[in-house]
N, C-alpha and C positions, 0 to 999 in steps of 0.2 A: 657493442654490448649497449649503449645507452640507447639505441633507437630498439633494442629488445623489451628493455625496461619500460621505455613509453609504449612501445605497443602492448604490451601485456597488462599496463595499468588501464588504458583504454579498453581493452577486453574486459576484464575486470569489472570496470565501471559500467560497461555496456549490458553486461550480464546482470548485474544488480539492479538495473533499471526494467530487465525484463521481468521480475519479478512481481513488479508493482503495477502490473497491468490494470487498466481500469476493472477488467471482468473479474481477474484476482481480487482486488480491492472490494468490489461487490461481494463476490462469496465469502472473503473472510469476515467482512463486516456482519452480513447474516448469519454466520456461524458465531460470532462474537455476542451479539445481542441475543440470538436466538429466537425461534418461534417465525422466522422469515425465510423466505427465498431470495435468491440472489436477483431476481428480477423484481424484486419490490424495494429495491435498494438504488438510489440515484448517488454517485460519487461525484464531489466538485471539490476544488481549492486545492489539489494535490501538489504538497511540497516533498519534492525528492532530495535527501542527503545524502552524504556518503554512506552514513550507517543506518540509516532510519528513512521512515515516510510517515508523512501525516496527512490527514484529508478530512473533509466534512462530509457527512452522509445524511441524507432525508431518507426518512422511512414512514410507512403509515403510522408508526409509534411515535415519531417524533425527529427530531435533528439531534444529529451526534458529533463530537470531536474524536477523530479516530487516531491512533498512531501504532506504528509497527516496527520491526527491525528491519532491515534494507530487503531481505527474503521475504517478508510477511508473514514470519512463522509467530511471532508473538503480539498478537494483534489486542490493543485495549482501546475501547470504545465507552465513553462517556454522555451522557445525555446532557443538553444543553437545558 
C-alpha cells in the first residue's frame, strides 16, 4: 500500500509539471498580457512548486514577472 501511495504521488507531480511546459507558458503569457502571439514571448527562470509556477517573460512590450497555479489556469503577469 505504501508503494502505491508513493507511486501515485510521483505520477501526480509529473502530471502537474507537464502543464507548465515552455510552450504553454508562452501561450498563456501572451493571452494574459494581450495583443501578443506566443512566438513573441520568451520565457525564462521558470520556478515550479507543488501548487504554483512562476517565470519571467520577455516581450516586445517589455519584461514581465508571471505566476500561475500548477495547471497554468490562472495566470497573472506584472510588468517590471
